[in-house]
C-alpha positions as CSV (number, residue, x, y, z in Angstrom):
1,M,11.4,-106.8,-70.2
2,P,9.7,-107.2,-66.8
3,S,6.0,-107.7,-66.5
4,Q,3.7,-104.9,-65.4
5,V,3.0,-106.8,-62.2
6,T,6.8,-107.0,-61.4
7,V,7.1,-103.3,-62.1
8,M,4.2,-102.4,-59.9
9,K,5.4,-104.5,-57.0
10,K,8.8,-102.9,-57.3
11,L,7.2,-99.4,-57.3
12,Q,5.2,-100.3,-54.2
13,E,8.4,-101.3,-52.4
14,T,10.2,-98.1,-53.2
15,N,7.3,-95.8,-52.4
16,P,7.9,-93.3,-55.2
17,I,7.0,-89.6,-54.8
18,K,6.4,-89.1,-58.5
19,A,5.9,-91.3,-61.5
20,M,5.2,-90.3,-65.1
21,I,3.4,-92.2,-67.8
22,V,3.2,-90.9,-71.3
23,Q,0.8,-91.6,-74.1
24,L,-2.3,-92.5,-72.0
25,I,-5.8,-91.3,-72.4
26,K,-7.3,-89.9,-69.1
27,I,-11.1,-89.8,-68.7
28,S,-12.5,-87.9,-65.7
29,E,-16.0,-88.6,-64.5
30,R,-18.2,-87.1,-61.8
31,T,-20.3,-89.7,-60.1
32,G,-22.8,-89.8,-57.2
33,D,-26.1,-88.0,-56.6
34,G,-25.0,-85.8,-53.7
35,T,-26.7,-87.6,-50.9
36,I,-25.0,-88.8,-47.7
37,E,-25.3,-92.4,-49.0
38,N,-23.9,-91.5,-52.4
39,P,-21.9,-88.3,-52.3
40,V,-20.5,-86.6,-55.4
41,R,-17.0,-87.8,-56.1
42,Y,-14.6,-87.8,-59.0
43,V,-13.0,-90.8,-60.7
44,D,-10.2,-90.8,-63.3
45,Y,-9.8,-93.7,-65.8
46,Y,-6.6,-94.3,-67.7
47,Y,-6.4,-96.1,-71.0
48,T,-3.6,-97.1,-73.4
49,M,-3.7,-95.7,-76.9
50,D,-5.1,-99.1,-77.9
51,G,-8.1,-98.6,-75.6
52,E,-7.0,-101.0,-72.9
53,K,-8.0,-99.8,-69.4
54,V,-4.9,-99.8,-67.2
55,A,-5.8,-97.8,-64.1
56,T,-8.6,-96.2,-62.1
57,A,-8.1,-93.4,-59.5
58,Y,-10.9,-92.8,-57.0
59,D,-11.6,-89.8,-54.8
60,V,-9.9,-87.4,-57.2
61,R,-10.3,-83.8,-56.1
62,P,-12.3,-81.5,-58.5
63,E,-9.4,-79.2,-59.0
64,D,-7.4,-82.1,-60.3
65,V,-9.9,-82.9,-63.1
């Protein structure tokens, strides 16, 4: 079985338009205080079912949360 790094490098080369991962926990968070220096933004965190953090998505749109 290929390592996660190998799979990610291959995905980056092929520029997929859609990928699906199942059995992950997604936690969405609003951060920032609304100032110009620290605007409100959304961040999604993805965890395995064992609690291992596997990804972070920054600048998520509010309608995606």
